VEXLUM-862331 format. One line per 5 residues: number of its first residue (from 1); their letters; for each residue x, y, z of N, C-alpha, C. Coordinates in nm, 3 decimals. Example, Ala and Ser with C-alpha at 12.3 -4.5 7.8 and 13.67 -1.06 7.14 Angstrom:
1> as> 1.319/-0.569/0.780/1.230/-0.450/0.780/1.320/-0.330/0.780; 1.285/-0.225/0.708/1.367/-0.106/0.714/1.290/0.003/0.787
! end
This chain:
1> mqtlr> -0.154/3.344/0.095/-0.232/3.233/0.151/-0.285/3.145/0.039; -0.261/3.016/0.050/-0.309/2.924/-0.052/-0.453/2.884/-0.023; -0.531/2.859/-0.128/-0.666/2.803/-0.113/-0.666/2.667/-0.179; -0.688/2.563/-0.102/-0.674/2.427/-0.152/-0.798/2.380/-0.226; -0.775/2.292/-0.324/-0.885/2.237/-0.403/-0.962/2.136/-0.319
6> rretl> -1.084/2.104/-0.357/-1.169/2.014/-0.280/-1.178/1.875/-0.340; -1.110/1.849/-0.453/-1.121/1.717/-0.515/-1.058/1.610/-0.427; -0.948/1.642/-0.360/-0.889/1.556/-0.260/-0.931/1.607/-0.123; -0.912/1.526/-0.018/-0.937/1.579/0.115/-0.835/1.688/0.142; -0.869/1.780/0.229/-0.778/1.891/0.260/-0.648/1.840/0.319
11> sdqvv> -0.657/1.740/0.407/-0.533/1.689/0.467/-0.445/1.623/0.362; -0.507/1.555/0.263/-0.430/1.496/0.152/-0.353/1.603/0.078; -0.417/1.715/0.055/-0.354/1.822/-0.022/-0.239/1.886/0.055; -0.256/1.901/0.186/-0.147/1.955/0.267/-0.029/1.858/0.267; -0.060/1.728/0.282/0.045/1.626/0.278/0.121/1.632/0.146
16> kslte> 0.047/1.639/0.036/0.110/1.642/-0.096/0.202/1.762/-0.111; 0.155/1.879/-0.068/0.235/2.000/-0.081/0.362/1.994/0.003; 0.348/1.950/0.129/0.465/1.943/0.216/0.563/1.836/0.171; 0.510/1.724/0.121/0.597/1.617/0.071/0.679/1.667/-0.047; 0.616/1.741/-0.136/0.688/1.795/-0.253/0.799/1.889/-0.208
21> riasg> 0.773/1.968/-0.106/0.875/2.061/-0.058/0.993/1.986/0.005; 0.962/1.878/0.077/1.070/1.799/0.137/1.152/1.730/0.028; 1.081/1.668/-0.069/1.148/1.595/-0.176/1.234/1.687/-0.262; 1.190/1.811/-0.280/1.264/1.905/-0.364/1.380/1.971/-0.291; 1.386/1.952/-0.160/1.492/2.013/-0.081/1.458/2.149/-0.027
26> qyklg> 1.336/2.196/-0.052/1.295/2.325/0.005/1.298/2.319/0.156; 1.251/2.207/0.211/1.266/2.179/0.353/1.374/2.071/0.364; 1.487/2.103/0.423/1.601/2.013/0.425/1.599/1.921/0.547; 1.678/1.814/0.539/1.687/1.717/0.647/1.723/1.787/0.778; 1.644/1.763/0.881/1.668/1.823/1.011/1.606/1.960/1.030
31> qrlps> 1.551/2.018/0.922/1.492/2.152/0.931/1.357/2.146/0.999; 1.328/2.247/1.080/1.197/2.257/1.145/1.096/2.314/1.047; 0.978/2.251/1.040/0.870/2.300/0.955/0.811/2.428/1.012; 0.740/2.505/0.931/0.666/2.618/0.986/0.574/2.572/1.099; 0.542/2.663/1.187/0.457/2.628/1.301/0.317/2.586/1.256
36> eqeli> 0.246/2.522/1.345/0.109/2.480/1.316/0.024/2.598/1.270; 0.036/2.712/1.341/-0.044/2.828/1.305/-0.004/2.883/1.169; 0.125/2.880/1.137/0.170/2.928/1.007/0.115/2.841/0.894; 0.109/2.710/0.916/0.053/2.620/0.815/-0.098/2.642/0.800; -0.166/2.666/0.911/-0.309/2.695/0.907/-0.334/2.820/0.822
41> defnv> -0.255/2.923/0.846/-0.271/3.048/0.772/-0.236/3.032/0.625; -0.128/2.959/0.598/-0.083/2.944/0.459/-0.184/2.866/0.376; -0.233/2.753/0.428/-0.319/2.666/0.350/-0.468/2.697/0.370; -0.498/2.786/0.463/-0.637/2.825/0.487/-0.723/2.705/0.524; -0.673/2.626/0.621/-0.744/2.508/0.667/-0.752/2.513/0.820
46> srtvv> -0.824/2.414/0.876/-0.841/2.409/1.020/-0.720/2.346/1.089; -0.715/2.363/1.219/-0.609/2.301/1.299/-0.614/2.149/1.288; -0.736/2.093/1.284/-0.751/1.948/1.272/-0.689/1.897/1.143; -0.710/1.969/1.033/-0.654/1.928/0.904/-0.502/1.927/0.909; -0.442/2.031/0.967/-0.296/2.038/0.976/-0.242/1.924/1.061
51> reaia> -0.310/1.895/1.173/-0.263/1.788/1.260/-0.274/1.652/1.194; -0.379/1.631/1.116/-0.393/1.506/1.041/-0.280/1.493/0.940; -0.249/1.602/0.872/-0.143/1.599/0.771/-0.008/1.569/0.835; 0.021/1.631/0.947/0.148/1.607/1.017/0.154/1.462/1.064; 0.043/1.409/1.115/0.039/1.270/1.159/0.066/1.175/1.042
56> nlrag> 0.009/1.208/0.927/0.028/1.125/0.808/0.174/1.128/0.763; 0.235/1.246/0.762/0.375/1.258/0.722/0.468/1.189/0.821; 0.434/1.196/0.948/0.515/1.127/1.049/0.505/0.977/1.031; 0.384/0.927/1.002/0.366/0.783/0.981/0.441/0.736/0.858; 0.453/0.823/0.757/0.523/0.787/0.636/0.674/0.801/0.646
61> gwltt> 0.723/0.847/0.762/0.867/0.858/0.781/0.927/0.988/0.733; 0.843/1.084/0.692/0.894/1.213/0.644/0.933/1.306/0.758; 0.862/1.297/0.870/0.880/1.392/0.980/0.899/1.319/1.112; 0.963/1.390/1.204/0.960/1.351/1.343/0.916/1.473/1.421; 0.852/1.455/1.536/0.801/1.568/1.612/0.858/1.568/1.753
66> mqgvg> 0.873/1.687/1.808/0.915/1.704/1.947/0.809/1.789/2.015; 0.752/1.736/2.122/0.643/1.805/2.189/0.687/1.943/2.236; 0.607/2.042/2.201/0.635/2.178/2.241/0.741/2.248/2.157; 0.801/2.174/2.062/0.906/2.233/1.978/0.860/2.243/1.834; 0.813/2.130/1.777/0.763/2.133/1.640/0.794/2.006/1.565
71> afvmk> 0.775/2.012/1.432/0.798/1.898/1.344/0.925/1.922/1.263; 1.005/1.817/1.247/1.133/1.828/1.179/1.143/1.725/1.067; 1.209/1.761/0.958/1.225/1.672/0.844/1.324/1.562/0.879; 1.290/1.439/0.841/1.380/1.327/0.859/1.378/1.241/0.734; 1.469/1.147/0.720/1.471/1.060/0.604/1.348/0.970/0.605
76> qdeva> 1.297/0.943/0.486/1.182/0.853/0.474/1.230/0.710/0.491; 1.153/0.630/0.566/1.186/0.489/0.585/1.188/0.417/0.451; 1.280/0.322/0.435/1.288/0.246/0.311/1.168/0.154/0.294; 1.118/0.100/0.407/1.002/0.012/0.402/0.876/0.098/0.405; 0.784/0.070/0.316/0.660/0.149/0.309/0.585/0.143/0.441
81> aftid> 0.539/0.259/0.491/0.469/0.264/0.619/0.326/0.217/0.605; 0.269/0.175/0.715/0.128/0.136/0.719/0.042/0.260/0.697; -0.052/0.254/0.602/-0.136/0.370/0.573/-0.281/0.330/0.555; -0.368/0.427/0.577/-0.510/0.413/0.550/-0.550/0.529/0.462; -0.624/0.503/0.359/-0.668/0.607/0.267/-0.755/0.707/0.342
86> agals> -0.704/0.830/0.358/-0.777/0.931/0.434/-0.911/0.963/0.369; -0.919/0.956/0.236/-1.043/0.985/0.169/-1.152/0.887/0.205; -1.114/0.762/0.239/-1.212/0.659/0.272/-1.271/0.678/0.410; -1.213/0.767/0.489/-1.261/0.784/0.626/-1.399/0.849/0.630; -1.442/0.908/0.521/-1.575/0.967/0.519/-1.682/0.860/0.516
91> lvkem> -1.644/0.740/0.487/-1.738/0.629/0.483/-1.751/0.568/0.621; -1.874/0.542/0.660/-1.900/0.487/0.793/-1.824/0.358/0.815; -1.827/0.269/0.719/-1.763/0.140/0.734/-1.615/0.152/0.766; -1.547/0.243/0.695/-1.404/0.259/0.716/-1.374/0.321/0.852; -1.455/0.418/0.893/-1.434/0.482/1.023/-1.453/0.381/1.136
96> vsale> -1.558/0.302/1.126/-1.585/0.203/1.230/-1.478/0.095/1.230; -1.437/0.050/1.112/-1.334/-0.054/1.102/-1.203/-0.006/1.164; -1.168/0.120/1.136/-1.045/0.174/1.192/-1.053/0.183/1.344; -1.170/0.218/1.396/-1.187/0.225/1.541/-1.178/0.085/1.602; -1.227/-0.015/1.531/-1.213/-0.153/1.578/-1.066/-0.192/1.588
101> lrial> -0.985/-0.143/1.495/-0.842/-0.170/1.501/-0.781/-0.105/1.624; -0.823/0.017/1.654/-0.773/0.085/1.774/-0.812/0.008/1.900; -0.931/-0.047/1.902/-0.974/-0.124/2.019/-0.877/-0.239/2.043; -0.843/-0.311/1.937/-0.753/-0.425/1.950/-0.614/-0.381/1.997; -0.563/-0.274/1.938/-0.428/-0.230/1.971/-0.420/-0.166/2.109
106> eseaa> -0.508/-0.072/2.136/-0.495/0.007/2.257/-0.533/-0.069/2.384; -0.622/-0.165/2.374/-0.656/-0.242/2.493/-0.536/-0.322/2.541; -0.455/-0.372/2.447/-0.334/-0.445/2.486/-0.225/-0.349/2.531; -0.219/-0.230/2.472/-0.123/-0.130/2.519/-0.154/-0.091/2.663; -0.283/-0.087/2.698/-0.322/-0.053/2.835/-0.274/-0.159/2.934
111> vlaaq> -0.279/-0.286/2.893/-0.229/-0.395/2.978/-0.081/-0.372/3.009; -0.003/-0.345/2.906/0.141/-0.323/2.925/0.168/-0.196/3.004; 0.087/-0.093/2.981/0.104/0.032/3.055/0.083/0.011/3.204; -0.016/-0.071/3.240/-0.042/-0.099/3.381/0.077/-0.173/3.444; 0.144/-0.254/3.366/0.257/-0.331/3.416/0.387/-0.250/3.420
116> rrtda> 0.403/-0.158/3.324/0.534/-0.096/3.303/0.540/0.054/3.329; 0.428/0.118/3.350/0.428/0.264/3.355/0.520/0.314/3.467; 0.581/0.429/3.439/0.662/0.497/3.539/0.578/0.607/3.605; 0.628/0.662/3.712/0.556/0.772/3.777/0.544/0.892/3.682; 0.649/0.916/3.604/0.646/1.029/3.510/0.540/1.006/3.403
121> qlsam> 0.528/0.884/3.355/0.427/0.853/3.253/0.286/0.862/3.311; 0.270/0.818/3.435/0.140/0.832/3.501/0.105/0.979/3.517; 0.205/1.061/3.548/0.183/1.204/3.560/0.139/1.265/3.427; 0.196/1.215/3.317/0.157/1.265/3.184/0.011/1.233/3.156; -0.033/1.113/3.195/-0.175/1.077/3.179/-0.263/1.170/3.260
126> htalr> -0.220/1.199/3.383/-0.299/1.286/3.470/-0.306/1.427/3.412; -0.196/1.474/3.356/-0.194/1.606/3.294/-0.292/1.613/3.177; -0.298/1.506/3.097/-0.392/1.502/2.985/-0.536/1.499/3.035; -0.559/1.425/3.143/-0.693/1.422/3.203/-0.736/1.562/3.247; -0.645/1.631/3.314/-0.676/1.766/3.361/-0.700/1.860/3.244
131> afgda> -0.619/1.848/3.140/-0.636/1.934/3.023/-0.770/1.908/2.956; -0.812/1.782/2.952/-0.942/1.748/2.896/-1.052/1.818/2.974; -1.048/1.805/3.107/-1.150/1.869/3.191/-1.152/2.019/3.176; -1.034/2.081/3.168/-1.025/2.226/3.150/-1.086/2.270/3.017; -1.057/2.192/2.911/-1.111/2.226/2.779/-1.263/2.217/2.778
136> vakge> -1.315/2.113/2.840/-1.461/2.096/2.846/-1.524/2.212/2.923; -1.462/2.250/3.033/-1.514/2.360/3.114/-1.518/2.492/3.036; -1.425/2.506/2.942/-1.419/2.628/2.859/-1.509/2.620/2.737; -1.577/2.505/2.720/-1.664/2.489/2.604/-1.591/2.448/2.479; -1.468/2.398/2.494/-1.390/2.354/2.378/-1.412/2.205/2.353
141> davqa> -1.366/2.156/2.238/-1.394/2.017/2.202/-1.303/1.916/2.270; -1.187/1.957/2.321/-1.094/1.872/2.396/-1.032/1.761/2.312; -1.034/1.774/2.180/-0.979/1.669/2.094/-0.831/1.647/2.122; -0.753/1.755/2.134/-0.610/1.738/2.154/-0.580/1.670/2.287; -0.654/1.706/2.392/-0.634/1.640/2.522/-0.671/1.493/2.514
146> didfh> -0.774/1.462/2.436/-0.814/1.323/2.413/-0.699/1.246/2.348; -0.643/1.302/2.243/-0.529/1.240/2.174/-0.412/1.222/2.270; -0.381/1.326/2.347/-0.267/1.321/2.438/-0.284/1.212/2.544; -0.407/1.192/2.592/-0.431/1.089/2.692/-0.403/0.951/2.635; -0.459/0.924/2.518/-0.438/0.793/2.457/-0.292/0.772/2.417
151> rsiae> -0.227/0.878/2.372/-0.086/0.865/2.336/-0.002/0.833/2.460; -0.036/0.893/2.572/0.041/0.868/2.695/0.032/0.722/2.738; -0.081/0.657/2.710/-0.095/0.515/2.741/-0.005/0.433/2.649; -0.006/0.466/2.520/0.079/0.395/2.425/0.226/0.409/2.463; 0.264/0.529/2.505/0.403/0.552/2.545/0.438/0.472/2.671
156> asgnd> 0.343/0.465/2.765/0.367/0.393/2.891/0.374/0.242/2.870; 0.330/0.193/2.755/0.338/0.049/2.728/0.483/0.001/2.721; 0.574/0.094/2.695/0.713/0.058/2.685/0.749/-0.008/2.554; 0.654/-0.010/2.461/0.674/-0.072/2.330/0.661/0.036/2.224; 0.771/0.069/2.160/0.770/0.179/2.063/0.677/0.153/1.946
161> hflkl> 0.649/0.028/1.915/0.560/-0.001/1.802/0.417/0.045/1.831; 0.373/0.027/1.957/0.241/0.077/1.994/0.236/0.229/1.977; 0.341/0.296/2.021/0.343/0.442/2.013/0.345/0.489/1.868; 0.425/0.425/1.784/0.431/0.465/1.644/0.297/0.445/1.574; 0.232/0.331/1.600/0.101/0.307/1.540/-0.002/0.407/1.590
166> fnylg> 0.003/0.436/1.719/-0.094/0.532/1.771/-0.072/0.671/1.712; 0.052/0.710/1.698/0.079/0.843/1.643/0.017/0.861/1.505; 0.002/0.751/1.432/-0.069/0.758/1.304/-0.218/0.743/1.324; -0.260/0.632/1.385/-0.402/0.601/1.394/-0.477/0.695/1.487; -0.418/0.727/1.600/-0.490/0.807/1.699/-0.528/0.944/1.648
171> ellip> -0.430/1.020/1.600/-0.460/1.156/1.554/-0.547/1.156/1.430; -0.531/1.055/1.345/-0.608/1.051/1.221/-0.751/1.007/1.244; -0.774/0.925/1.346/-0.901/0.855/1.357/-0.980/0.884/1.485; -0.943/0.986/1.562/-1.027/1.025/1.676/-1.162/1.063/1.616; -1.269/0.989/1.648/-1.398/1.009/1.579/-1.450/1.152/1.583
176> raklq> -1.437/1.220/1.697/-1.493/1.354/1.705/-1.426/1.450/1.610; -1.296/1.434/1.588/-1.226/1.522/1.495/-1.281/1.506/1.354; -1.305/1.379/1.314/-1.358/1.354/1.182/-1.503/1.399/1.170; -1.581/1.377/1.274/-1.722/1.416/1.269/-1.737/1.568/1.262; -1.654/1.638/1.337/-1.663/1.783/1.335/-1.619/1.837/1.199
181> aariq> -1.521/1.770/1.138/-1.479/1.812/1.004/-1.593/1.797/0.904; -1.683/1.701/0.934/-1.799/1.680/0.847/-1.917/1.768/0.887; -1.889/1.861/0.978/-1.989/1.959/1.022/-2.104/1.897/1.101; -2.075/1.787/1.169/-2.172/1.736/1.265/-2.166/1.825/1.388; -2.276/1.843/1.454/-2.285/1.940/1.562/-2.181/1.916/1.671
186> hpsre> -2.144/2.023/1.740/-2.047/2.018/1.849/-2.096/1.921/1.955; -2.007/1.834/2.010/-2.050/1.738/2.111/-2.103/1.808/2.235; -2.202/1.746/2.298/-2.263/1.804/2.417/-2.171/1.792/2.538; -2.198/1.874/2.638/-2.120/1.867/2.763/-2.138/1.730/2.828; -2.257/1.675/2.822/-2.283/1.544/2.880/-2.198/1.437/2.811
191> yldri> -2.188/1.445/2.680/-2.108/1.351/2.601/-1.961/1.357/2.643; -1.907/1.479/2.655/-1.766/1.496/2.691/-1.741/1.457/2.835; -1.836/1.484/2.924/-1.821/1.442/3.063/-1.815/1.291/3.074; -1.892/1.222/2.990/-1.891/1.076/2.991/-1.756/1.023/2.945; -1.700/1.085/2.842/-1.567/1.046/2.796/-1.464/1.067/2.907
196> qrehe> -1.476/1.179/2.978/-1.383/1.206/3.087/-1.392/1.099/3.195; -1.513/1.057/3.230/-1.528/0.952/3.331/-1.466/0.821/3.284; -1.483/0.791/3.157/-1.423/0.669/3.102/-1.272/0.677/3.104; -1.216/0.794/3.073/-1.072/0.814/3.083/-1.024/0.794/3.226; -1.099/0.845/3.320/-1.060/0.832/3.461/-1.056/0.686/3.504
201> qiyya> -1.150/0.606/3.457/-1.150/0.463/3.490/-1.025/0.395/3.436; -0.985/0.430/3.314/-0.863/0.374/3.256/-0.742/0.417/3.339; -0.739/0.545/3.372/-0.627/0.599/3.449/-0.612/0.529/3.584; -0.721/0.516/3.655/-0.713/0.455/3.788/-0.667/0.309/3.780; -0.710/0.238/3.679/-0.667/0.098/3.663/-0.517/0.092/3.638
206> ieqrd> -0.466/0.182/3.554/-0.322/0.183/3.527/-0.246/0.228/3.651; -0.300/0.325/3.723/-0.236/0.372/3.846/-0.222/0.258/3.946; -0.324/0.172/3.955/-0.323/0.060/4.049/-0.248/-0.062/3.994; -0.197/-0.049/3.873/-0.126/-0.159/3.805/-0.215/-0.282/3.788; -0.342/-0.257/3.763/-0.439/-0.364/3.743/-0.456/-0.385/3.592
211> seaar> -0.383/-0.482/3.538/-0.378/-0.501/3.392/-0.514/-0.534/3.333; -0.586/-0.626/3.396/-0.714/-0.670/3.341/-0.817/-0.558/3.348; -0.816/-0.482/3.456/-0.909/-0.369/3.467/-0.876/-0.262/3.363; -0.747/-0.242/3.338/-0.705/-0.143/3.238/-0.752/-0.185/3.099; -0.733/-0.315/3.066/-0.779/-0.364/2.937/-0.930/-0.347/2.922
216> aalrm> -1.004/-0.387/3.026/-1.150/-0.380/3.020/-1.199/-0.236/3.006; -1.137/-0.144/3.082/-1.180/-0.004/3.079/-1.150/0.059/2.944; -1.032/0.028/2.888/-0.997/0.084/2.757/-1.087/0.028/2.648; -1.109/-0.102/2.651/-1.195/-0.165/2.551/-1.337/-0.110/2.559; -1.389/-0.095/2.680/-1.524/-0.042/2.698/-1.533/0.102/2.645
221> hlsrs> -1.430/0.181/2.674/-1.429/0.321/2.630/-1.434/0.332/2.478; -1.346/0.260/2.408/-1.344/0.270/2.263/-1.464/0.202/2.198; -1.515/0.096/2.263/-1.635/0.030/2.211/-1.755/0.124/2.220; -1.762/0.199/2.328/-1.870/0.297/2.340/-1.852/0.409/2.238; -1.728/0.447/2.213/-1.703/0.548/2.109/-1.750/0.498/1.974
226> kqrle> -1.726/0.371/1.948/-1.771/0.310/1.824/-1.924/0.314/1.816; -1.991/0.277/1.925/-2.138/0.279/1.928/-2.191/0.420/1.908; -2.128/0.518/1.974/-2.174/0.657/1.961/-2.152/0.706/1.818; -2.041/0.664/1.758/-2.013/0.701/1.619/-2.120/0.645/1.526; -2.153/0.518/1.544/-2.254/0.456/1.459/-2.390/0.523/1.477
231> qslsq> -2.423/0.558/1.601/-2.552/0.624/1.629/-2.556/0.763/1.564; -2.445/0.838/1.579/-2.441/0.972/1.522/-2.455/0.970/1.371; -2.385/0.878/1.307/-2.391/0.871/1.162/-2.525/0.816/1.114; -2.584/0.728/1.194/-2.716/0.676/1.159/-2.820/0.788/1.164; -2.810/0.872/1.267/-2.903/0.985/1.280/-2.882/1.082/1.163
236> mssqg> -2.755/1.104/1.129/-2.725/1.196/1.019/-2.783/1.142/0.888; -2.774/1.009/0.867/-2.826/0.949/0.744/-2.977/0.961/0.737; -3.044/0.941/0.851/-3.190/0.946/0.854/-3.243/1.087/0.831; -3.156/1.187/0.863/-3.199/1.325/0.843/-3.167/1.376/0.703; -3.080/1.297/0.632/-3.034/1.341/0.500/-3.139/1.325/0.393
! end
């Protein structure tokens, strides 16, 4: 089991290690990476750290993923991928700015999803909603279900660029994942129930093919997330 240094973020270190293995040929083109749990055990990090690292590698063109199967090595894109310095995410300004970018992108993806979604894609959104509720009922953080819900909207937009951007931004910048990594207290049941209600409003608008309602509901949801993030970090600063 490896123990990673703290000078870089943990996800940065996992990315660096896996990239070196791919570049050296240890992990060959088309080869499946070790499972999420195996990477957690090897690097002695959390599930969130591993998922951030995989998202970063996917955004950089190193990996492709298949739901329920795993991550596979692929050729790196010749054009440099869009990136955000993961180390800067510890700063309030960068976290809020990144969330503002998600508001702009995802609200428009919701418009297209309302216009173009298929029954199967709507079912995927509903499955994510149910998974979120189940996780909350079990006292879990529901971060993965949160990511899956937003990803399903990007996919339903019918525009692969929205999905590719979300696969990077969404998993890397879900505020609760970052806040928990910073050891901010576990979100309350009331907080998670509110997020679930906001998700339901987005879902129903897309189900009814109401583009403007979908845009408004998505924008309101992420704007409230931004406000809650600012409040949480402000409280943390005042207690520091």
